[in-house]
C-alpha positions in Angstrom: -24.5 -15.9 10.0 -21.2 -15.8 8.3 -22.4 -18.6 5.9 -25.3 -16.7 4.9 -23.7 -13.5 4.5 -21.2 -15.5 2.2 -24.0 -17.0 0.2 -25.9 -13.7 -0.3 -22.4 -11.9 -1.4 -21.5 -14.8 -3.9 -25.2 -14.7 -5.2 -25.0 -10.8 -5.4 -21.7 -10.2 -6.8 -20.7 -13.2 -8.6 -17.6 -13.4 -6.8 -15.9 -16.5 -5.3 -14.4 -16.2 -1.9 -10.5 -16.1 -1.9 -9.7 -15.2 1.3 -11.8 -14.7 4.8 -11.5 -12.8 7.6 -13.9 -12.3 10.8 -14.2 -10.3 13.8 -14.2 -12.3 17.3 -18.1 -11.7 17.6 -18.5 -12.5 14.0 -20.2 -8.9 13.4 -17.9 -8.3 10.1 -16.8 -10.9 7.5 -14.3 -9.9 4.6 -13.4 -12.1 1.3 -10.9 -11.1 -0.9 -11.1 -12.0 -4.9 -7.6 -13.3 -5.2 -5.3 -13.9 -2.0 -2.5 -14.0 -4.8 -1.6 -11.4 -7.1 1.1 -13.0 -9.1 3.7 -10.7 -11.1 5.0 -12.0 -14.6 6.7 -10.3 -17.5 3.0 -9.2 -18.9 2.0 -7.9 -16.0 0.4 -4.7 -16.2 -1.7 -4.5 -13.3 -4.4 -6.1 -11.6 -8.0 -5.8 -10.5 -9.2 -7.0 -6.9 -12.1 -7.3 -5.5 -12.7 -6.8 -1.6 -16.3 -7.7 -0.5 -18.1 -8.8 2.6 -20.8 -7.9 5.4 -21.4 -6.6 8.8 -23.9 -7.8 11.2 -27.4 -5.6 11.4 -26.2 -5.4 15.0 -23.5 -3.3 14.3 -25.9 -0.9 12.8 -22.9 0.7 10.5 -23.7 3.8 8.6 -20.9 3.8 6.4 -17.9 1.4 5.3 -14.2 2.5 4.8 -11.6 0.0 3.2 -8.0 0.6 3.7 -5.1 -1.2 2.3 -1.5 -1.1 3.5 1.4 -2.1 1.3 4.6 -3.5 3.0 6.6 -0.8 4.8 9.4 0.9 2.8 12.3 3.1 3.7 13.0 6.6 1.4 15.7 8.9 1.6 14.9 12.3 0.8 17.3 15.0 0.4 16.4 18.4 0.6 17.8 21.0 -2.2 19.6 23.9 -0.7 21.3 26.7 -2.0 25.2 26.9 -1.3 27.1 29.6 -2.8 24.8 30.5 -5.7 24.5 26.7 -6.3 21.6 24.3 -5.7 22.7 21.3 -3.8 21.5 18.4 -1.8 21.3 18.4 1.3 21.8 15.3 4.1 19.5 12.5 3.5 16.3 12.7 5.4 15.1 8.8 6.0 11.1 8.2 6.0 9.6 4.9 6.2 5.9 4.2 5.5 4.0 2.1 3.5 4.9 1.3 0.1 0.9 1.2 -1.4 -1.7 3.0 0.4 -5.6 2.7 -0.6 -8.4 4.4 1.6 -11.6 4.7 0.0 -15.4 4.6 2.1 -19.1 4.8 1.0 -18.4 8.8 1.1 -15.3 10.9 1.3 -13.2 9.6 4.4 -13.4 13.1 5.7 -16.9 12.8 6.1 -17.1 9.6 7.8 -14.7 9.7 10.1 -13.5 12.6 12.7 -10.0 14.3 12.7 -9.1 12.2 16.0 -10.5 9.1 14.5 -8.6 9.2 11.2 -5.4 10.3 13.2 -6.1 7.3 15.3 -6.2 4.9 13.0 -3.8 6.7 10.5 -6.8 6.3 7.6 -6.1 9.1 5.0 -2.5 9.7 3.5 -2.3 12.9 5.5 -3.2 11.2 8.4 -0.3 8.4 8.0 2.4 8.7 10.6 5.6 8.2 8.9 8.6 7.2 10.7 11.6 10.0 10.3 15.3 9.7 10.5 18.6 11.5 9.6 20.3 7.9 9.6 18.8 4.8 8.0 17.7 1.3 9.7 18.5 -0.1 12.0 20.2 2.4 13.4 17.0 4.7 13.7 15.5 2.1 15.8 17.5 3.3 18.6 16.5 6.8 18.4 13.4 8.4 20.4 10.8 8.8 17.2 8.9 11.2 19.1 11.9 13.3 20.0 12.7 13.3 16.3 9.2 14.1 15.1 9.3 17.4 17.9 12.9 18.4 16.4 12.1 17.9 12.8 9.1 20.3 12.9 7.8 21.8 9.4 10.7 19.8 7.7 9.2 16.4 8.6 5.8 17.7 7.4 7.3 18.9 3.9 9.3 15.6 3.8 6.1 13.3 4.2 3.9 15.8 2.1 6.5 15.4 -1.1 6.6 11.7 -0.4 2.7 11.3 -0.6 2.6 13.7 -3.5 5.5 11.4 -5.3 3.5 8.3 -4.8 0.3 9.9 -5.7 1.8 10.6 -9.2 3.3 7.2 -9.4 -0.3 5.6 -8.7 0.8 3.8 -5.4 -1.3 5.8 -3.3 -4.7 6.1 -3.8 -7.7 7.7 -2.4 -11.6 8.7 -2.3 -12.2 7.0 -5.9 -15.5 6.4 -4.8 -15.5 2.6 -5.7 -16.7 1.4 -2.3 -20.8 0.6 -2.0 -23.1 -0.4 0.5 -25.9 -2.7 -0.4 -29.1 -3.3 2.0 -27.6 -1.9 4.7 -25.1 -4.9 5.7 -23.2 -6.0 2.7 -20.4 -4.1 0.9 -17.8 -4.0 -1.7 -14.9 -2.0 -3.4 -12.7 -2.6 -6.5 -9.1 -2.0 -6.5 -7.0 -1.3 -9.6 -3.4 -2.1 -8.8 -1.1 -0.6 -11.2 1.9 -2.4 -12.8 4.7 -0.6 -10.8 2.8 -2.3 -7.3 5.5 -3.0 -5.2 6.1 -7.3 -4.0 5.3 -8.0 -0.7 2.4 -8.9 1.9 -0.7 -6.7 1.9 -3.0 -5.9 4.8 -6.7 -5.2 4.1 -8.6 -3.2 6.8 -12.3 -2.8 6.5 -14.1 -0.5 9.2 -17.9 -0.1 10.1 -18.4 3.4 10.8 -20.9 5.5 12.7 -21.2 9.1 14.2 -18.1 9.7 13.3 -15.9 6.6 14.7 -15.2 2.8 13.8 -17.5 0.8 15.6 -16.7 -2.8 14.1 -13.5 -3.8 11.8 -11.9 -6.9 10.3 -8.5 -7.3 8.6 -7.0 -10.2 5.9 -3.8 -10.1 4.2 -3.0 -10.9 0.5 0.4 -11.4 -1.2 1.9 -9.5 -4.3 4.9 -11.7 -5.7 6.9 -12.1 -8.6 6.9 -15.7 -10.4 8.7 -17.6 -13.2 11.9 -15.9 -14.4 11.1 -12.8 -12.7 11.1 -14.5 -9.5 14.7 -15.6 -9.9 16.3 -12.3 -10.9 14.6 -10.3 -8.4 16.0 -12.9 -5.8 19.1 -12.9 -7.7 19.0 -8.8 -7.5 18.6 -8.6 -3.9 20.2 -11.5 -2.1 23.4 -11.9 -4.3 23.6 -8.2 -5.4 27.2 -8.6 -6.5 26.7 -11.4 -8.3 23.8 -9.9 -10.3 26.1 -6.8 -11.1 28.9 -9.2 -12.7 26.2 -11.0 -14.8 24.6 -7.7 -16.2 28.1 -6.2 -16.9 28.7 -9.4 -18.8 25.3 -9.5 -20.7 26.0 -5.9 -21.8 29.5 -6.7 -22.9 28.8 -9.6 -24.9 25.6 -7.5 -26.5 28.1 -4.9 -27.3 30.3 -7.5 -29.1 27.8 -9.1 -30.8 26.3 -5.7 -32.4 29.7 -4.6 -33.1 30.5 -7.9 -35.2 27.3 -7.4 -37.2 27.5 -4.2 -38.3 31.6 -5.1 -39.2 29.9 -7.2 -41.7 
């Protein structure tokens, strides 16, 4: 059945299978147009095609595609008024996906019940962000459930602010209407990755839904990585930050000296 679905998709959609994932009982197959998104000096974004098929036996009446980027911790400071001045308060550390995409053959809210959305964390408002007043790894020692209860409205406000910021920067994308289902079993969607797409391993999750619940699913990863000179600079900045800082200062001094010498002439 996998080969028949693959051949049909290749003919109907004109795409090559770059990656493949199946559920154990072969009820769903998923392919990616590119298993690696390469970032170089000219990177301005990329388009990724996700396509596949679900068996007729599954009888799914809708498809949802979710893409989660590598987890990232962000320190958020709430502004507080102190003695007539607005000052930044203590940092609150919120951990969640650095990139998030969720789309379906209909609005996600129409395809899944609220309880199912919460269980699968589908939709930015259903994501369970980690929350702590201290950075990792200290946060690993804290009872996350207790922290959520203690944070109360502050947690909701912080995560809402984080989601809104990432939506503005184009790395949280929802309900764009790009997902299609054909012949009751073949599906495809398109993701336009922005120029500021974070580096790391991404997870693609596809769900076949019926009656407000996910009845079948499949998942496969892809990688976003820097290549060439950008890869070297990225590694140097993250693995040898002190050396990177010294080189940056040295380059700035040389550039300043050169500019001054040119203008003196």
